[in-house]
C-alpha positions in Angstrom: -6.2 -1.0 -41.1 -3.9 1.5 -39.5 -2.3 4.9 -40.3 0.7 5.4 -38.1 2.2 8.5 -39.6 -1.1 10.4 -38.8 -0.9 8.9 -35.3 -4.2 7.1 -35.7 -4.1 3.3 -35.3 -6.9 0.9 -35.3 -6.3 -2.8 -35.2 -8.3 -6.0 -34.7 -6.4 -7.8 -32.1 -5.1 -11.4 -31.8 -5.0 -13.2 -28.5 -2.8 -11.5 -25.9 0.9 -11.9 -26.2 1.7 -11.4 -22.5 1.0 -14.7 -20.9 0.5 -14.8 -17.1 -1.2 -18.3 -17.1 -4.6 -17.1 -16.2 -7.3 -19.6 -15.2 -10.6 -18.6 -16.9 -14.0 -20.3 -17.2 -17.0 -19.9 -19.4 -19.0 -17.9 -16.8 -17.0 -14.7 -17.4 -14.7 -14.1 -20.3 -13.2 -10.7 -21.0 -11.0 -9.5 -23.9 -10.1 -6.4 -25.8 -11.5 -7.0 -29.3 -10.5 -3.8 -30.9 -8.5 -0.6 -30.1 -8.1 2.8 -31.6 -5.3 5.3 -31.0 -5.9 8.9 -31.6 -2.9 11.1 -30.6 -2.6 10.9 -26.8 -5.7 8.7 -26.3 -6.3 5.0 -26.8 -9.9 3.7 -26.9 -10.2 0.1 -26.0 -13.2 -2.0 -27.0 -13.8 -4.3 -24.0 -15.8 -7.4 -25.0 -17.5 -9.5 -22.4 -19.2 -12.9 -22.5 -20.9 -14.1 -19.4 -23.6 -16.4 -18.0 -23.6 -14.7 -14.6 -27.1 -13.4 -13.5 -25.7 -10.0 -12.6 -25.5 -8.9 -16.2 -28.4 -8.0 -18.4 -27.0 -9.7 -21.5 -24.8 -12.7 -22.2 -22.5 -10.8 -24.6 -21.8 -7.1 -24.8 -19.0 -4.5 -25.5 -18.1 -1.1 -24.2 -15.4 1.5 -25.1 -13.0 2.4 -22.3 -9.9 4.7 -21.9 -6.8 4.2 -19.8 -8.0 6.5 -17.0 -11.0 4.2 -16.5 -8.7 1.2 -16.0 -6.8 3.2 -13.4 -10.1 4.1 -11.7 -11.0 0.5 -11.5 -7.6 -0.5 -10.1 -7.7 2.2 -7.5 -11.2 1.3 -6.4 -9.9 -2.2 -5.6 -6.9 -0.8 -3.7 -9.0 1.5 -1.6 -11.6 -1.1 -0.7 -10.9 -2.5 2.8 -12.7 -5.7 1.9 -9.9 -6.6 -0.6 -7.0 -5.9 1.8 -6.2 -9.7 1.9 -5.9 -10.1 -1.8 -3.1 -9.4 -4.4 -4.7 -6.5 -6.4 -3.8 -7.1 -10.1 -1.3 -4.4 -11.1 -2.6 -1.4 -13.1 -1.6 -1.4 -16.8 1.1 1.1 -17.7 0.0 4.4 -19.4 0.2 4.3 -23.2 3.4 6.0 -24.3 4.1 6.4 -28.0 6.2 9.6 -27.7 9.6 7.9 -28.6 8.1 6.3 -31.7 6.3 9.4 -32.8 9.6 11.4 -32.4 11.4 8.9 -34.6 8.7 9.2 -37.3 8.8 12.9 -37.1 12.6 13.0 -37.5 12.4 10.6 -40.4 9.9 12.9 -42.2 12.3 15.8 -41.6 15.3 13.9 -43.0 13.4 12.5 -46.1 15.4 14.7 -48.5 18.8 13.3 -47.5 17.8 9.7 -48.2 17.0 7.6 -51.3 13.4 6.7 -51.9 14.2 3.0 -51.0 16.0 3.9 -47.8 13.1 6.2 -46.7 10.4 3.6 -47.5 12.3 0.9 -45.6 12.9 3.0 -42.5 9.3 4.2 -42.6 8.0 0.6 -42.7 10.3 -0.4 -39.8 9.3 2.6 -37.6 5.6 2.0 -38.3 6.1 -1.7 -37.4 7.8 -0.6 -34.1 4.9 1.8 -33.4 2.3 -0.9 -34.1 4.2 -3.4 -31.8 4.2 -0.9 -28.9 0.5 -0.2 -29.5 -0.4 -3.9 -29.5 1.8 -4.4 -26.3 -0.1 -1.6 -24.6 -3.4 -3.2 -25.5 -2.2 -6.6 -24.3 -1.2 -5.2 -20.8 -4.7 -3.6 -20.4 -6.3 -6.9 -21.4 -4.2 -8.9 -18.9 -5.4 -6.6 -16.1 -9.0 -7.3 -17.0 -8.4 -11.0 -17.4 -6.7 -11.2 -14.0 -9.7 -9.5 -12.4 -12.2 -11.7 -14.3 -10.3 -14.9 -13.1 -10.2 -13.8 -9.5 -13.0 -15.5 -7.5 -13.7 -12.4 -5.4 -12.7 -9.4 -7.5 -14.8 -10.7 -10.4 -18.0 -10.1 -8.3 -17.1 -6.4 -7.6 -19.8 -3.9 -8.5 -17.4 -1.4 -10.0 -16.0 -4.1 -12.2 -19.4 -4.9 -13.5 -20.1 -1.2 -14.1 -16.8 -1.0 -16.0 -17.8 -4.0 -18.2 -21.4 -3.3 -18.8 -22.2 0.5 -18.5 -22.2 1.6 -22.1 -21.6 5.3 -21.4 -18.5 7.3 -20.5 -17.7 6.7 -16.8 -16.7 10.4 -16.4 -13.4 9.5 -14.9 -10.7 12.1 -15.1 -6.9 11.9 -14.5 -5.6 13.1 -11.2 -4.7 16.8 -11.0 -1.4 18.1 -9.6 -2.8 18.4 -6.0 -4.0 14.8 -6.0 -0.7 13.6 -7.5 1.1 15.5 -4.7 -1.2 13.9 -2.1 -0.5 10.5 -3.5 3.3 11.2 -3.4 3.1 12.1 0.3 1.0 9.1 1.0 3.6 6.9 -0.6 6.4 8.6 1.4 4.5 7.9 4.6 3.7 4.3 3.5 7.4 3.7 2.7 8.5 5.0 6.1 5.8 3.0 7.8 6.8 0.0 5.7 10.4 0.2 7.1 9.0 0.2 10.7 6.5 -2.6 10.0 9.2 -4.7 8.2 11.2 -4.9 11.4 8.4 -6.6 13.2 8.9 -10.4 13.4 5.9 -12.2 12.0 4.0 -14.6 14.3 3.5 -17.0 11.3 6.6 -18.7 9.7 4.9 -18.9 6.3 4.4 -15.1 6.1 7.9 -14.4 7.6 9.4 -16.5 4.8 7.2 -14.9 2.1 8.2 -11.4 3.3 12.0 -12.2 3.1 11.6 -14.1 -0.2 9.4 -11.5 -2.0 11.8 -8.7 -1.1 14.7 -10.6 -2.7 12.6 -11.8 -5.6 11.3 -8.3 -6.4 14.9 -6.9 -6.4 16.2 -9.8 -8.6 13.3 -9.3 -11.1 14.0 -5.6 -11.2 17.7 -6.2 -11.9 16.9 -8.8 -14.6 14.4 -6.4 -16.2 17.0 -3.7 -16.5 19.6 -6.1 -17.9 17.1 -7.6 -20.4 16.3 -4.1 -21.7 20.1 -3.4 -22.2 20.5 -6.8 -24.0 17.5 -6.0 -26.3 18.8 -2.5 -27.0 22.2 -4.1 -28.0 20.4 -6.4 -30.5 18.5 -3.5 -32.0 21.8 -1.5 -32.3 23.4 -4.5 -34.0 20.4 -4.8 -36.4 20.8 -1.1 -37.3 24.6 -1.6 -37.9 24.0 -4.7 -40.0 21.4 -2.7 -42.1 24.0 0.0 -42.7 26.6 -2.6 -43.8 23.9 -4.0 -46.2 23.3 -0.5 -47.7 27.1 0.1 -48.1 27.5 -3.3 -49.9 24.7 -2.3 -52.3 26.3 1.0 -53.0 29.7 -0.7 -53.6 28.1 -3.1 -56.0 26.3 -0.4 -58.1 29.3 2.0 -58.3 31.0 0.0 -61.1 28.4 -2.0 -63.0 30.9 -2.8 -65.7 32.5 -5.5 -63.5 29.6 -7.9 -63.7 31.2 -10.5 -61.4 31.9 -7.9 -58.6 28.4 -6.4 -59.2 26.7 -9.8 -58.6 28.9 -10.6 -55.6 28.1 -7.3 -53.9 24.4 -7.7 -54.5 24.5 -11.2 -53.1 26.2 -10.0 -50.0 23.7 -7.1 -49.7 20.9 -9.7 -49.8 22.6 -11.9 -47.2 23.2 -9.0 -44.8 19.6 -7.7 -45.3 18.5 -11.2 -44.1 20.9 -11.0 -41.2 19.4 -7.6 -40.3 15.9 -9.1 -40.3 16.9 -12.0 -38.0 18.7 -9.7 -35.6 15.6 -7.4 -35.4 13.4 -10.5 -34.9 15.7 -11.7 -32.0 15.2 -8.3 -30.3 11.4 -8.4 -30.9 11.1 -12.0 -29.5 13.3 -11.2 -26.4 11.1 -8.1 -25.8 7.9 -10.1 -26.1 8.9 -13.3 -24.3 11.3 -12.0 -21.6 11.2 -8.2 -21.1 7.4 -8.0 -21.0 7.2 -11.0 -18.6 9.8 -9.4 -16.3 8.1 -6.1 -16.3 4.7 -7.6 -15.5 6.0 -9.7 -12.6 7.9 -6.7 -11.3 4.6 -5.0 -10.9 2.8 -8.1 -9.6 5.5 -8.8 -7.1 5.1 -5.2 -5.8 1.4 -5.9 -5.5 2.2 -9.1 -3.4 4.6 -7.0 -1.3 1.7 -4.5 -0.7 -0.5 -7.3 0.5 2.2 -8.4 3.0 2.5 -4.8 4.1 -1.2 -4.5 4.7 -1.1 -7.7 6.8 1.9 -6.6 8.8 0.2 -3.2 9.4 -2.9 -5.1 10.7 -0.6 -7.3 12.9 1.0 -4.2 14.5 -2.4 -2.6 15.0 -3.6 -5.8 16.7 -0.6 -6.0 19.0 -1.0 -2.3 19.9 -4.7 -2.9 20.6 -3.8 -5.7 22.9 -1.4 -3.4 24.8 -4.1 -0.7 25.0 -6.6 -3.2 26.4 -4.1 -4.3 29.1 -3.6 -0.7 30.1 -7.3 0.0 30.1 -7.9 -3.0 32.4 -5.1 -2.1 34.7 -6.5 1.4 35.1 -10.1 0.1 34.9 -10.9 2.9 32.4 -12.5 2.7 28.9 -12.3 -1.1 29.0 -15.3 -1.6 26.7 -14.0 0.7 24.1 -10.5 -1.0 24.2 -12.1 -4.4 24.0 -14.2 -3.4 20.9 -11.1 -1.9 19.3 -9.1 -5.1 20.0 -11.8 -7.3 18.6 -12.0 -5.3 15.4 -8.2 -5.4 14.9 -8.2 -9.1 15.6 -10.9 -9.7 13.1 -9.2 -7.6 10.4 -5.8 -9.4 11.0 -7.3 -12.9 10.9 -9.4 -12.0 7.8 -6.4 -10.7 5.9 -4.2 -13.7 6.9 -6.9 -16.2 5.8 -7.1 -15.0 2.2 -3.4 -13.8 1.9 -2.0 -17.3 2.4 -3.9 -18.7 -0.6 -3.2 -15.6 -2.7 0.5 -16.0 -2.2 0.4 -19.8 -3.0 -1.6 -19.0 -6.2 0.9 -16.3 -7.1 3.8 -18.8 -6.9 1.9 -21.3 -9.1 1.1 -18.6 -11.6 4.5 -17.1 -12.0 6.4 -20.4 -12.2 4.0 -21.6 -15.0 4.4 -18.3 -16.8 8.2 -18.2 -16.6 8.5 -21.8 -17.6 6.3 -21.3 -20.7 7.9 -18.1 -21.9 11.5 -19.2 -21.3 11.0 -22.5 -23.1 9.4 -20.7 -26.0 12.2 -18.0 -26.1 14.9 -20.7 -26.0 13.3 -22.5 -29.0 13.1 -19.2 -30.9 16.8 -18.3 -30.1 17.9 -21.7 -31.4 15.9 -21.2 -34.6 17.4 -17.7 -35.1 20.9 -19.0 -34.3 20.5 -21.7 -37.0 19.3 -19.1 -39.5 22.3 -16.8 -38.7 24.7 -19.7 -39.1 23.3 -20.6 -42.5 23.5 -17.0 -43.7 27.0 -16.5 -42.5 28.2 -19.7 -44.1 26.6 -18.5 -47.4 28.4 -15.2 -46.9 31.7 -16.9 -46.6 30.9 -18.9 -49.7 30.2 -15.7 -51.7 33.5 -14.1 -50.5 35.5 -17.2 -51.4 33.9 -17.3 -54.8 32.2 -20.6 -54.3 28.8 -19.3 -55.3 
């Protein structure tokens, strides 16, 4: 059951719509079984089934909010032990403002519409709100499933606390000062990234990945923006078709004495109403199968770039430690300290390199499978909708020619 106008939504969820080809096993299965939206907060019911000995029970559920997902993600990023892994991207913050604004405007303009028009628009806006809500939940579930499928991250203590601790984690959102600190950290990281990017990698595999991922990330970003524009065009076309259908209905009912014209206009109205539904369905399918996929891999490719940055940073630190050791030996001063520092830098660089290579190989396998699956499914849906459109337009021509 759900009540969108009151901004409270509760739904039992189907399997996630955003497919990232995750490998899971029976030892640890995580999903979001239910979710409740109350104004600006979404409460997710996180359901876990596990045979791992770390957990007290084999099956349990907890309620979590978006800030707790961000806390878990940040704890992975800040942990030096995970520097050699692609950290699953954090789910985007729930944002229903645009849909709520449309619903509010609809309520304000109720007096200028017929009852049928108002009911129809209300149903469409509620369906749009519900679709955004389900998408938000799916993105949060994908994050948890990516962590649960990872051979190292799944063992993390914070992750187990997140899944099992049945009380509020007392996690708050970042205040203005902390957000400002994060901003300056990102500025410093970006500047450092430019310097580090200019360093030639000692390993051809990582040098190739660095070049490829930079280009790949930019291409996905461009494709994501273009897919959004394409979907917006389909939605605009659906709205225009809906207006044409309403006008045809009005034309048909203006002069009900001409029975032939009346029936013709109502038939055209019905045809264009069906065309509107198909166009809206096209937009929804492209949003689900293409736009969501591109947005997810835009974030995951950034996470892969971050991994390469951490490795490059470790390489630069290692090379600087080697230079410092040479200087210390030449001056015969602080040699032991320089050797210790050099060994630590070497160990860190080698550790990151060891896991990073497999992470990037797995990332390629994952994204190729996900894109293949979604693009094939989208092409099949586009063909189905094109056939439906053709059939309706042929029927429309028949009505106009007086064949039906």
